[in-house]
C-alpha positions in Angstrom: 0.3 0.0 -0.2 1.1 3.5 -0.6 2.0 5.6 2.3 1.4 9.0 0.7 -0.7 10.0 -2.5 -2.7 12.7 -4.1 -6.3 13.2 -4.0 -6.5 14.3 -7.5 -9.9 14.8 -7.4 -9.7 17.7 -4.8 -6.9 19.2 -7.0 -9.9 18.9 -10.2 -12.7 20.1 -8.2 -9.9 23.5 -7.2 -9.8 23.7 -11.2 -13.4 23.0 -12.3 -14.7 25.8 -9.2 -12.7 28.2 -11.2 -13.8 27.7 -14.2 -17.3 26.7 -13.7 -20.1 29.0 -12.7 -21.4 31.9 -15.3 -20.7 31.6 -18.8 -18.5 31.1 -21.9 -19.2 31.7 -25.4 -17.4 33.8 -28.1 -20.4 36.5 -28.3 -20.6 38.3 -24.9 -23.8 39.6 -23.9 -24.6 42.9 -21.6 -26.0 40.5 -18.9 -22.5 38.9 -19.1 -24.5 34.8 -20.4 -23.0 34.0 -23.6 -24.2 33.4 -26.7 -24.0 29.6 -28.2 -23.7 29.0 -32.3 -28.0 28.3 -31.6 -28.7 31.8 -30.1 -28.9 29.9 -26.3 -27.1 31.8 -23.7 -25.0 30.0 -21.4 -24.0 31.0 -18.0 -21.4 28.1 -16.7 -18.4 29.7 -16.9 -16.3 32.6 -15.2 -16.5 35.2 -17.7 -12.6 36.5 -17.1 -11.9 32.8 -17.6 -14.3 32.4 -20.5 -13.2 35.5 -22.2 -9.5 34.4 -22.0 -9.9 30.8 -23.1 -13.4 30.0 -24.6 -13.2 30.2 -28.7 -16.7 29.0 -29.1 -19.9 27.2 -27.7 -22.3 24.5 -29.1 -25.4 23.9 -27.1 -27.6 21.1 -28.7 -30.5 20.9 -26.6 -33.7 22.8 -25.5 -33.3 26.7 -24.9 -35.9 28.5 -22.9 -36.2 32.3 -22.1 -33.2 32.1 -24.5 -31.0 30.5 -22.2 -30.3 26.5 -22.0 -32.6 24.8 -20.1 -33.3 20.8 -20.1 -31.4 18.0 -21.5 -28.7 18.3 -24.0 -25.2 17.9 -25.5 -22.7 21.4 -24.9 -19.5 21.1 -26.6 -17.2 24.2 -25.5 -13.7 24.8 -28.2 -10.8 26.5 -26.2 -7.9 28.4 -27.8 -5.5 26.0 -26.7 -7.4 23.3 -29.4 -8.8 21.4 -26.1 -12.2 20.6 -26.2 -15.3 20.4 -22.9 -17.9 18.8 -23.1 -20.8 18.0 -20.5 -23.8 15.7 -21.7 -26.9 16.6 -19.3 -29.2 18.7 -18.0 -28.7 22.5 -17.3 -31.1 24.8 -15.9 -31.0 29.0 -16.7 -27.8 28.4 -19.0 -26.0 25.9 -16.1 -25.6 22.3 -15.4 -28.0 21.2 -13.0 -29.6 18.0 -12.8 -32.7 19.1 -10.4 -35.2 18.4 -12.8 -32.9 15.3 -14.5 -35.1 12.3 -15.1 -33.9 8.9 -13.3 -33.2 7.5 -16.9 -31.0 10.8 -17.3 -27.1 11.1 -16.6 -25.1 14.1 -16.5 -21.4 13.8 -17.2 -18.5 16.6 -17.7 -15.7 16.0 -19.1 -12.6 18.3 -19.1 -8.8 17.0 -20.1 -8.4 13.1 -19.3 -11.3 14.1 -16.2 -14.9 12.7 -16.4 -17.6 14.1 -13.5 -20.7 12.1 -13.7 -22.9 12.8 -10.9 -25.3 15.6 -9.4 -24.6 19.2 -10.2 -26.5 22.1 -9.1 -26.3 25.9 -10.0 -23.1 25.1 -11.8 -21.6 23.1 -9.6 -20.5 19.4 -8.8 -22.1 18.2 -5.8 -21.6 14.5 -6.0 -20.9 12.0 -8.0 -18.2 9.9 -9.5 -14.8 11.2 -10.8 -12.8 9.3 -13.3 -8.9 10.5 -14.2 -7.4 8.6 -16.8 -10.3 6.1 -16.9 -9.4 5.2 -13.2 -12.0 5.9 -10.8 -10.3 8.7 -8.1 -13.1 9.8 -5.8 -17.0 8.8 -5.2 -18.9 11.0 -3.0 -20.1 14.0 -2.3 -16.9 16.9 -3.3 -19.2 19.9 -2.7 -20.4 20.8 0.5 -20.8 24.6 1.9 -19.8 23.3 5.1 -15.7 22.8 7.0 -15.2 19.5 5.1 -14.6 19.2 1.6 -15.6 16.2 0.5 -17.3 12.9 1.9 -16.9 9.6 0.4 -14.1 7.4 -1.4 -10.6 8.1 -1.9 -9.3 5.8 -4.5 -5.2 5.6 -5.1 -3.3 3.8 -8.0 -2.4 0.7 -6.4 -5.8 -0.3 -5.5 -6.4 1.1 -2.1 -8.4 4.0 -0.8 -10.1 5.9 2.1 -13.6 5.3 2.8 -14.6 9.1 4.9 -14.9 12.8 5.8 -12.1 15.0 3.9 -10.6 18.5 5.6 -11.5 21.9 3.3 -7.7 22.8 3.4 -4.8 22.1 0.3 -2.3 19.8 0.5 -2.4 16.2 -0.1 -4.7 13.6 0.8 -2.7 10.1 1.5 -3.4 7.0 3.3 -1.0 8.0 6.5 -3.7 11.0 7.4 -2.7 13.7 5.4 -5.9 15.6 4.5 -8.2 13.2 6.6 -10.8 14.6 9.3 -12.2 10.9 9.5 -11.9 7.7 7.5 -11.0 4.0 7.2 -8.4 2.8 4.8 -8.8 -0.1 3.2 -6.1 -2.4 1.1 -6.4 -3.5 -2.9 -8.1 -6.5 -1.6 -10.8 -4.6 0.9 -9.4 -4.8 4.1 -9.6 -2.8 6.5 -6.3 -1.9 7.3 -5.8 1.6 9.4 -8.3 4.1 10.4 -7.4 8.1 11.2 -9.4 11.0 12.8 -8.2 14.3 12.8 -5.0 13.8 10.8 -4.3 11.0 13.5 -3.5 7.8 12.6 -4.4 4.9 14.4 -3.8 0.9 14.4 -6.9 -0.8 16.0 -10.2 0.1 15.3 -10.8 -0.2 19.1 -8.5 3.1 19.4 -10.3 5.0 17.1 -13.5 4.5 18.2 -12.3 5.2 21.6 -10.7 8.2 20.5 -13.7 9.9 18.3 -15.8 8.9 21.3 -13.7 10.8 23.8 -13.4 14.1 21.5 -17.6 13.9 21.2 -17.9 13.8 25.0 -15.2 16.7 25.3 -17.8 18.7 22.2 -21.1 18.0 24.1 -19.1 19.4 27.3 -18.0 22.4 25.8 -21.0 23.6 24.3 -23.3 23.0 27.2 -20.3 24.9 29.0 -20.8 27.7 26.5 -24.7 27.7 27.0 -24.4 28.1 30.9 -21.5 31.1 30.1 -24.0 32.9 27.4 -26.9 32.9 29.9 -24.8 33.7 32.6 -23.9 37.3 30.6 -27.9 37.5 29.4 -28.9 37.1 33.3 -26.4 39.6 34.7 -27.4 42.2 32.2 -30.6 42.3 32.4 -30.3 42.6 36.2 -28.0 45.8 35.3 -31.6 46.9 33.5 -34.0 45.9 36.5 -31.8 48.0 39.0 -32.5 51.2 37.0 -36.0 51.5 36.7 -37.4 55.6 36.9 -40.6 57.3 35.7 -40.1 59.9 32.8 -43.3 62.2 33.8 -41.1 65.5 32.8 -38.5 66.5 30.8 -35.9 66.8 33.7 -36.9 63.0 34.9 -36.7 62.3 31.6 -32.7 62.8 31.5 -32.3 61.4 34.6 -33.6 58.2 33.6 -31.2 58.0 30.2 -28.1 59.5 32.0 -28.6 56.8 34.4 -29.0 54.1 31.8 -26.0 55.5 30.1 -23.5 54.6 33.0 -25.8 51.2 33.6 -24.4 50.6 30.0 -20.8 52.0 30.4 -20.7 49.6 33.5 -21.8 46.9 31.1 -19.4 47.8 29.0 -16.6 48.0 31.6 -17.6 44.7 33.3 -17.3 42.8 29.5 -14.1 44.3 28.9 -12.9 43.0 32.3 -14.4 39.6 31.5 -12.8 39.4 28.1 -9.4 40.0 29.4 -10.0 37.6 31.9 -11.6 35.4 29.1 -8.6 35.6 26.6 -5.8 35.4 29.8 -7.9 32.3 30.7 -8.6 30.9 27.3 -12.0 30.6 27.5 -14.1 29.3 24.9 -16.7 31.9 24.9 -14.1 34.8 23.7 -16.3 35.6 20.2 -19.2 35.8 22.5 -18.5 38.1 24.9 -17.1 40.4 22.2 -20.1 40.4 20.3 -22.1 40.8 23.3 -19.4 44.1 24.6 -19.9 45.7 20.8 -23.8 45.4 21.1 -23.5 47.2 24.4 -20.8 49.4 22.5 -24.0 50.8 20.1 -26.6 50.9 22.9 -24.4 53.3 24.6 -23.8 55.5 21.5 -27.3 55.5 21.2 -28.0 56.4 24.8 -24.9 59.6 24.2 -27.2 60.4 21.0 -30.7 60.2 22.8 -28.8 62.6 25.6 -27.6 65.2 23.4 -32.0 65.7 22.1 -32.8 66.0 25.1 -33.2 69.7 27.1 -29.9 71.2 27.8 -29.2 71.4 31.8 -29.5 74.8 32.1 -33.6 74.7 31.1 -34.0 72.9 34.6 -34.5 73.5 37.8 -31.2 73.9 40.1 -32.4 71.0 42.7 -32.4 68.9 39.6 -29.2 69.5 38.1 -27.6 68.6 41.1 -29.6 65.3 41.0 -28.6 64.9 37.7 -25.0 65.5 38.3 -24.9 62.4 40.7 -26.8 60.6 39.0 -23.8 58.5 37.7 -21.5 58.4 40.6 -25.0 57.0 42.5 -25.8 54.4 40.0 -22.3 53.1 39.7 -21.9 52.1 43.6 -25.7 51.3 43.9 -24.8 48.7 40.6 -21.3 47.8 42.2 -23.0 47.1 46.0 -25.7 44.9 44.8 -26.1 42.1 45.7 -27.4 41.0 41.7 -24.6 42.4 40.2 -22.1 40.2 43.0 -23.4 37.2 42.8 -24.0 37.3 38.8 -20.3 38.4 38.4 -19.0 35.3 40.6 -21.2 33.1 38.9 -20.1 34.3 35.8 -16.5 33.8 37.2 -17.0 30.0 38.4 -18.6 29.1 34.9 -15.6 30.7 33.2 -13.3 29.4 35.9 -11.1 32.4 36.8 -10.4 33.4 39.8 
């Protein structure tokens, strides 16, 4: 069995993705479509690539709304004298097997590579890839998730990996490179090794144990993350409950806004502190806390804007002026002395495992 081998299907997909999606033909139309010899619009190829490389496009199939739609054959002549062909279903000028009949097959041939299977909106979704008439990959090739492919990746010596593969550059090999999870089979279809997160295992027992351990850790992480979010939400809600004033007059309204502004400022300070502690301790909720802090900063800016639109201090009674000036100090002291604040902060620190 070979120890390392290129997963050429991945390289094929990268090449195809660079070319697919948008259009190709000799005449480029105003809407970035290209007109085939039949007058039908084709939108399959990348416009920039098509302009540089395509010499002629022929579509032998239905034309609906002036676009290639339905089952037919597309032939593309390139400037380098090579030809690409696609026999299958088209939709809105792109490869698409959504409405293809069960007895119909879609096959795209480019150089020494042949892709057969399902296409969606110009992308190869799943099926088989042959290179030099040898099966190279069989499975789901395009996924919008973090994994690039799942299925069987074949090697020249007859061995193959049945599993899922990372969406990243590099080689896929029987030593584990590029493989998220899979089983390596030899040319006799016998399982010989197991891979999890690019690590090679010599027995299925060790492999299964590692997967179970990682799953348990992930579940614990998700649970802890949910607890932290609940704790933060609870504490921020307690801040709002501590400041409740009735706004009957412009002066009272201004006092209320100022108090809420100060509460918002205190929350932002707290979130900054938690964010720093979380970053120092390697906490998993960094992004959540950062997003919450940013949202609070926007709220604080809104409070400041609202204050600017309220009556000026010199237009209210002297007694109110004194009260308003003292509000920030009174509010901050009240918040810091409150049992809810202390309890909430303690709970958060325990959840974050901070001292």
